[in-house]
Residue, then its C-alpha position, 0 to 999 in steps of 0.5 A: a253818243l252825245v259827240f255824234y249827237k252835236l256833229n249830227l246838228n251841226v250837219r243839219e244846220n249847214l245842209y238847212q243854211t245851204t238849201q235856204e241860200a239855194t232856194f233863194g237864188v231860184n227865186r232870183a234867178f227864174g221868179v218862181s219858188i222851189e215849191q212850184l218847181g216841184c222839187p222836195t225841201f229840207q224840213g230842218h229837225q222834223p222827223r220822217q214820216t212813214n207808215q212802215k215797221i222798222q224790223f227791230s223797232k221797239e213798238r210792242l208785238t200783238e198776238f205775238g207776232e202771228l197773223p191775225r186770227g181769220e187770216i191764213p199764209e198767201a201760200l195756202e189761199y193756193n189749192p192743188i187741182s182736184r176734179v170728181t166725177r161719178t160714173d153711169n153706174g155709181v163709182t165715184v172717182g175723185t183725182e188731185v195733181y200734185g208734182t210727183d211722177i209716182v201715183t197713189i191710187g186708192l180704191h175704197w169700199k163704203y163698208g167696214s167692221r161697223n157693217e159686220t154682225q155677230d155671225t159675220a165679225g171678221i169677214t172684211s178681213f177675210i175678204q181683204n186677204l182673199r182678194l189677192r188670191g186669185t180670181q176668174k182670169s188671174s192666178r195668184g201667181e199672175l196677179e203678183k207677176s203683174f204688179n212687180s212687173i209695174g214696180a206697184k206696192v199694194t197695201q190694204e187697211i181696214c176701218r169701222e166705216r171704210n176698207s181700202m186698197y192702195i197701189t203705189c206706181h209710176k204715172d205712165n203705168v196707172d192703166k195697167a194698175i187700174k186693170s189689175v185692180g178692176d180684175i180683182l174687186t170685180n172678179s174674185t172667187f172666194n173659194e173653199n180652198q183659199l178660205e182655209a189657206e187663210r183662215e189660220g193666218i186670220y187667227r194669228r192676226i187677232v192673237d197678235l193684236q194683244k202685242d200691241m198694247m196701243e192698238c189693244t187698249l184703243e180696241n178696248a176703248f171703242y168696245t166700252s165707248f160703244r158697248a150695245h154697238q158693232m161699232g164697239q167690235p174690233t176691226l179684225g173681227n173676233r177670233d171666236n167667230v173666224a172658224n164660222i166664216t164660210p165662202e157662202k157668207i162671203r159672197e152673200f156680203v160682197n153682192r150686198y156691198h160691193t156696188g157701183k155707189n159704195l165705191v170711191i177711186t181715188a188718184t194723186g200725184n201727176v194724174d190725168h183726171g180724164r184718162i183716170v175716168d176712161s179707165v175705170n169705165r172700162e174696168f168696172k162697167g161690170l159693176n152694178s149700180t145697187s143691189g137687190d138688198s141695199a139695206r146696210e146692217n147697223n145703220h142705226k147712230p151708235m149710243f155713247t155708253p159712259s163706263i169703264i173697263f179695268t184689265r188686270d194684268d201684273e206680269m206687265v211692265n207698264l200701265n195703258a190707258s185710253v180715255m174718250f169722248r164723244a165728238p162731232s162727227y165727220s160732217h159737224p161744223d166742229s169737225h175741223l175744230m177738233r185739230l186744234f185740240v189735237e195738236l193742244l194736247g199734242e204727242y208726248r215721247a219721253d225721249l224727246h221731251t225730258g232731260t234727254n234733249l232738255n236740261d229742265p222739262g219746265k222749258q216745254y212750251n206745252y203745258l201738257h208735256e211739262r206736267y208729263g216731262h216732271m214724271p220720269g214714269i211716263h213713257l208715251q202719250k197721244t191724242f186721236y180723233f176718229p169722226f165718223s158718220d154719225v159719231g166720233l170719239f176724241g181721246t188719249y192713250v198714255n203708257g208709262s209706269e204704274v206708280f203714276g197710275p192717277q195721273i195716267c189715268f186723270l191728266a189728260q182730260t183735266n187738262l182738256s176740261n181747263y181749257a174751259h175757263a182757263v184760256s187767256y194770255s197769262l194763266t199756265v194751263v194754256n194760252q193764246s201762245e199755244i193756240f197759235r203754235a197748233r194753228a201753225k202746226i196745222f198750217n205746216d201739215l196742210l202745206n206739206q201736203r203730197s201724194g201718198i196714202d194719207t192724202n188719198r185716205e182724206i179725199a175718200n173721207d171728204l166724198f164719203y161724208l160730205g160729198r165733195r173735196v175739201p181745199r186746204s185753204e177752206i180748212a185752213s180758214k177755219i182752223s185760222a178763224g176758231a183759233d180764239e181763246c172765246m172759241i176753244k172755251r165754247l167747245a171745250t164747255k160743250w165737248f169735254y167740260d162735266v161730261d160723261i167719259a169712257a176708259a180703259v186701262w190695262g196692265p198692272l193696276h195696284y195704284i188704281l184698284s181703289m179708283t173703280h168707281y165711275n162718278r168719282p173719281w173719274k167723271r170728276s176728272t171732267l171738272g178742271v180746275y174745280y177737281n183739281t182744288m178738290l184732289t188737294l184739299s182731300k189731302y188736309v181735310k179729312 
């Protein structure tokens, strides 16, 4: 290196001397200086000045090399073309263009299990099943043939404030699909024979829900969160009420809620908005804008009820627990930022985040996953955010061995409440790098958004709760602006620190039967570091 440096100096000195001789020759020949000719001059050993950063320079990285807070990737500044139109009878039509010939059409009614009563519990499930049983114009076989002839796939879902039907088909068959769906939604018969044929199947669906441990635990969590409201009742209904549903109740319910203002039709893919609107006007022209009885059942705001519900089953192998916090509604300013907390907690799976793929669970990027990784009996953890029109729920579901019962019940909310005072560049609970990683995950999800059921569902919720389609650039900008340690602390303090919670636990409860008192330890598990300190000191102070 020293020899190379000396050789470099010799070259520079020779070049400098040659430049001086050339400059003297120009002055003598033309009577002007080389600077006056506009030619660059050699500056000797002075370093070259530049504002560009070299890729592998030793300059200290700021913000872990991420985009500054408040900025979004350039690709997210461009949004898919979306349009919204309201027809004369109140039907809202929203479309979004994507580069695929496979089109997904969604038909969304603005009612769900929340709008049922104790006498009509489960009626939404009956309506969905009976839709495909035949209409006044077509039999069940003819409906199936019409969908099969265009290669369409039909999917249905029930939510607490919305029920939807999705049809996936080729773009050239959109008009035929809307014609068939229009016949189903406006000319269904709901006769006695069809009802009796579906009654046993709906009863079995409700009973079989217990085989899905996560869904059953979440239903229990909803119940204990809204004990005094229909919002807490199961979306499929009560099995004891299945025998009480009659065709007259179904027709009365349909006449009340099947109106133009309660219907949103969405379409994504390579679609023509004007063509979709024309088809909707043609097939749904007989739909009334409003009904004679426009009052909606259970329209008052649900009261969050802090409580715990234990369901003991010693024959089960694993313990299931779900803990819920009261969260912002869909239209609340903090709604979009809840997605950051969903990604901060993430989803943990033992087959992905433990020794199967890593030599040491301590190598996890996510602090909560690292904690779970050191407990081999914990198998699954998921984070959920359920926003509704006037309230929301944020919580987790954890499945694992009963030996780790206290960790299953308390670790997630303890980690959440720690965000209220433990966000920094150095602390291990969560640091700014985890926040940037969560933001990058949301950016990737927005960039990978494609035509399909998820996009139709998102468009429908935007139109129901906000009255407009929120572009992805706006969502990304809000997320980027909120990806700050101060903002995370503020939101964690507001929604998760020292607040009331609702919990549902199901399975063998041997290790947590002594924890049935709500105030301690359940309420204290939302105190973060304070709770951890008290738990540690209790082992030594008697």
